[in-house]
C-alpha positions in Angstrom: 0.0 0.2 -0.3 1.1 3.7 -0.8 2.7 5.5 2.0 0.7 8.4 1.5 -2.5 5.9 1.6 -3.3 7.0 5.0 -2.6 10.7 6.5 -3.6 10.7 10.2 -3.9 7.9 13.2 -7.1 8.1 15.5 -6.5 6.9 19.1 -10.3 5.4 19.5 -11.1 4.3 22.9 -14.0 3.8 25.8 -13.4 7.4 27.6 -13.8 7.9 31.3 -14.7 11.0 33.7 -12.3 12.8 35.3 -13.9 15.0 37.9 -16.3 14.0 40.7 -19.6 15.8 38.6 -18.3 14.2 35.4 -19.1 10.2 37.1 -23.3 10.3 36.7 -23.3 11.7 32.7 -20.7 9.2 31.5 -22.5 6.6 33.5 -25.4 7.4 31.6 -23.5 7.5 28.3 -22.0 4.1 28.8 -25.5 2.5 29.8 -27.7 4.3 27.3 -30.1 1.7 26.2 -29.2 -1.0 28.0 -31.5 -2.9 30.9 -29.1 -2.0 34.1 -31.3 -0.9 36.3 -29.9 2.8 38.2 -29.2 1.1 41.2 -26.5 -0.8 39.7 -25.6 2.6 37.9 -24.7 4.2 41.1 -23.2 1.6 42.7 -20.4 1.9 40.1 -20.3 5.5 40.3 -19.4 4.8 44.0 -16.2 3.0 42.9 -15.3 6.2 40.6 -15.7 8.4 43.9 -13.1 6.3 45.5 -11.0 7.9 43.0 -12.2 11.4 43.1 -14.6 10.5 40.0 -10.9 10.5 37.9 -10.6 7.3 35.6 -7.3 6.8 34.7 -7.9 5.8 31.8 -7.8 9.1 29.8 -4.2 10.1 31.0 -2.8 7.0 29.8 -4.4 7.4 26.5 -2.4 11.0 26.3 0.5 9.1 27.5 0.3 6.8 24.7 -0.2 9.5 22.3 2.9 11.1 23.2 4.8 8.0 23.3 3.1 6.8 19.4 4.1 10.3 18.3 7.4 10.2 18.6 7.3 6.6 16.8 5.3 7.4 13.6 5.4 10.2 11.1 1.8 11.0 11.3 -0.5 13.5 13.4 -2.3 11.3 15.9 -6.3 12.3 17.2 -7.9 11.3 20.1 -11.9 10.3 20.2 -13.6 8.2 22.8 -17.1 6.0 22.5 -18.5 7.8 26.0 -16.8 10.8 27.0 -14.5 13.9 26.0 -13.0 13.8 23.6 -16.1 12.5 21.6 -15.6 10.6 18.4 -17.9 12.8 16.5 -15.9 16.0 17.7 -12.9 14.6 16.8 -13.8 13.2 13.4 -14.8 16.9 12.9 -11.0 18.2 14.3 -9.7 15.8 11.6 -11.7 17.0 8.6 -10.8 20.8 9.5 -7.3 19.7 9.4 -7.6 18.2 6.0 -7.6 14.4 7.1 -9.4 11.7 4.4 -8.1 8.6 5.9 -7.3 7.7 9.2 -5.8 4.1 10.5 -7.6 3.6 13.9 -5.9 2.1 16.8 -8.6 0.7 19.3 -7.6 0.2 22.9 -8.5 -3.7 22.6 -6.0 -7.0 22.3 -9.2 -9.3 21.6 -12.3 -9.6 19.4 -15.7 -9.4 20.8 -18.9 -6.7 19.9 -17.9 -4.8 22.3 -14.1 -4.5 22.0 -14.1 -4.4 18.0 -17.2 -4.0 15.8 -19.0 -2.0 18.2 -16.1 1.0 17.6 -16.3 -0.2 13.7 -20.2 1.2 14.5 -19.4 4.3 16.8 -17.1 5.3 13.7 -20.0 4.9 10.9 -22.3 6.7 13.0 -20.3 9.5 14.4 -19.5 9.7 9.8 -22.8 9.7 9.1 -23.6 12.8 11.5 -21.0 14.9 10.3 -21.6 13.9 6.6 -19.9 14.5 3.1 -16.4 15.4 4.0 -16.4 13.0 6.6 -12.5 11.2 7.3 -12.6 7.6 6.1 -10.9 5.3 9.0 -9.8 2.2 8.8 -9.3 0.2 12.0 -6.0 -2.0 12.3 -6.3 -6.0 12.9 -6.1 -7.4 16.9 -2.9 -8.1 17.9 -3.4 -10.9 20.7 -0.5 -13.2 19.2 1.6 -10.1 18.0 5.0 -10.9 19.2 5.6 -8.1 20.5 2.5 -7.7 22.8 3.1 -11.2 24.3 6.8 -9.8 25.2 5.3 -6.8 26.7 3.0 -9.1 29.5 5.2 -11.9 29.9 7.5 -8.6 30.9 4.3 -7.2 33.1 4.3 -10.8 34.4 7.7 -11.1 35.3 7.7 -7.7 37.2 4.6 -9.1 39.2 6.1 -12.4 40.4 9.7 -11.4 41.2 7.6 -10.1 44.2 6.7 -13.0 45.0 7.9 -16.8 45.4 5.3 -19.3 45.1 2.8 -17.5 43.2 0.2 -18.7 41.3 -0.4 -17.0 38.3 -4.0 -16.1 37.3 -4.7 -14.3 34.3 -8.5 -11.6 34.1 -10.5 -10.3 31.1 -13.2 -8.7 31.1 -16.1 -11.2 31.5 -18.7 -10.8 28.7 -22.0 -12.3 28.3 -22.2 -15.7 27.1 -24.0 -14.5 24.0 -21.4 -12.0 23.2 -18.6 -14.9 23.7 -20.2 -17.5 21.7 -20.4 -14.9 18.7 -16.5 -13.9 18.5 -13.3 -15.9 18.9 -12.9 -13.8 22.2 -12.5 -16.4 24.1 -10.2 -18.4 21.8 -8.1 -15.5 21.8 -7.7 -14.9 25.3 -6.3 -18.6 25.9 -3.7 -18.5 23.2 -2.4 -15.2 24.6 -2.4 -16.7 27.9 -0.9 -19.4 26.8 1.7 -17.6 25.0 2.7 -15.6 27.7 2.8 -19.0 30.1 5.2 -20.1 27.6 7.3 -17.2 27.2 7.8 -17.7 31.6 8.1 -21.1 31.7 4.9 -21.2 33.9 4.1 -24.4 35.3 0.5 -23.6 35.2 -1.8 -21.0 35.1 -5.7 -19.9 35.0 -7.9 -17.6 33.0 -10.5 -16.1 35.5 -12.9 -12.7 34.4 -13.8 -10.1 36.4 -16.4 -7.0 36.1 -19.5 -8.7 34.8 -22.5 -6.4 34.7 -25.7 -7.3 33.5 -29.1 -9.0 35.2 -28.1 -11.8 37.2 -30.3 -13.9 34.9 -28.1 -13.3 32.3 -25.2 -15.7 31.9 -21.5 -14.5 31.5 -18.1 -15.9 31.5 -16.8 -17.4 34.7 -15.1 -18.1 37.2 -14.9 -14.6 38.7 -11.8 -13.7 40.0 -13.3 -12.9 43.6 -14.7 -16.4 43.8 -11.6 -17.8 42.6 -9.7 -16.0 45.5 -12.2 -16.8 48.0 -11.2 -20.7 46.9 -7.2 -20.3 47.5 -5.9 -21.4 50.7 -4.7 -19.0 53.9 -0.8 -18.5 53.2 -1.0 -18.9 49.3 0.3 -16.4 46.4 -1.5 -15.0 43.4 -0.1 -13.1 41.1 -2.6 -11.3 38.5 -2.0 -10.3 35.1 -4.6 -8.3 33.3 -4.2 -9.5 30.1 -7.6 -8.1 28.5 -6.9 -4.4 29.8 -4.2 -2.3 27.7 -4.5 0.1 30.1 -5.5 0.9 34.0 -9.1 1.3 34.0 -11.5 2.1 36.7 -11.8 -2.5 36.4 -8.4 -2.6 37.0 -8.1 0.4 40.0 -11.4 -0.9 41.9 -12.0 -4.5 40.8 -8.6 -5.5 41.6 -6.4 -3.6 43.5 -9.3 -2.8 45.6 -11.7 -5.5 45.5 -9.1 -8.4 45.0 -6.6 -7.2 47.7 -9.5 -6.8 50.1 -10.0 -10.2 49.7 -6.5 -11.4 49.7 -6.0 -9.9 52.8 -9.0 -11.1 54.8 -8.0 -14.5 53.2 -4.0 -14.1 54.2 -3.2 -14.6 50.7 0.3 -12.6 48.9 -1.0 -10.5 46.0 0.8 -8.9 43.3 -0.6 -7.6 40.3 1.0 -6.9 37.1 1.0 -3.7 35.4 -1.5 -3.7 32.2 0.7 -3.3 28.6 0.3 1.1 29.1 3.2 2.8 27.5 5.9 -0.4 27.6 8.4 0.1 24.7 7.6 -2.8 23.2 3.8 -2.6 23.5 4.7 1.6 21.4 6.7 -0.6 18.8 4.3 -3.2 18.3 1.6 -0.7 17.8 4.2 1.4 15.4 4.4 -1.9 13.7 0.5 -2.6 12.8 0.3 1.2 11.4 3.3 0.5 9.3 1.8 -2.9 8.0 -1.0 -0.6 6.3 1.6 1.8 5.2 4.0 0.3 3.5 3.9 -3.5 3.5 5.4 -4.1 6.8 5.7 -8.1 7.7 2.1 -9.1 9.3 3.5 -10.8 12.3 1.9 -13.4 14.8 3.2 -16.6 16.8 1.2 -19.4 18.2 -1.5 -21.6 16.6 -3.4 -18.6 14.8 -2.4 -16.1 11.9 -2.2 -12.6 12.0 -6.0 -11.9 12.7 -7.6 -9.8 9.5 -7.2 -5.9 8.5 -10.7 -5.8 7.4 -13.5 -6.9 9.6 -15.9 -9.9 7.9 -19.7 -8.2 8.1 -20.5 -11.2 10.2 -17.5 -10.9 12.5 -18.4 -10.7 16.4 -22.4 -8.9 16.2 -24.3 -7.6 18.9 -25.1 -10.3 21.3 -28.7 -11.0 22.0 -30.6 -9.1 24.7 -32.0 -11.2 27.4 -35.6 -11.3 27.5 -37.5 -10.4 30.7 
């Protein structure tokens, strides 16, 4: 592909509040159209209030953009699904700057409706709102089996393991409804990434568990839950928790792991270390730059393990929206 085929990069993310008064409007954006009781929304709001209403995700995206900007020769823009800077506003900014085509890096490693196709729908909705002349946006491929992602997460896991002596390694990812998991490669990709990291570290064993489920209790979601797993562990055990399903410190990492999971461990006499997320690890930034070069100048598409590199263009039936539970 010609090097002038794209003229910008778009970092496309979930968004998060940055002060106390942002929290409820942000959560209303997240939950709009979903069957989530208001009581549950207010419960989640308390997680944010625990940190003065500030999610870490926005600052981490700013740091990622600064690191990425030094690696590539294109301007980098940033748009969110649920909070400022909103995607539509960012596309208008890009249009005003003369951007015609952009590559989107989505802050999600694994394929699912919420982590992939929903972002494509967000882009098309924003472009339709802008109308004629809206920049075209093509998403970078999923990278769960890219060697630099695996090396990044192996490094992060090692940093946690050196704090312990005989730890069990527990990988975590965001739970999703079974209907979403069954219609995507989410679980398959997670298992492969965990296997590749564990092989690199020569681990004797590991487990993949889930966290941060929401929705009505009657709707089946991926299990087991991290809290249940920790409560089953013996006093005196050690656990290294590796949030492989998150590329940066979302509130789900800070509250659900660093607060709730750690409290369970302290109550049960379990020593816990939490691995950092990929964040701005130099290898991870290099990986994103490499994914961009794949589309700009034909840089080799790298992947390791049992599966080929993921597709650049999602098939029409890829990661469809999950079925809504009936009452």
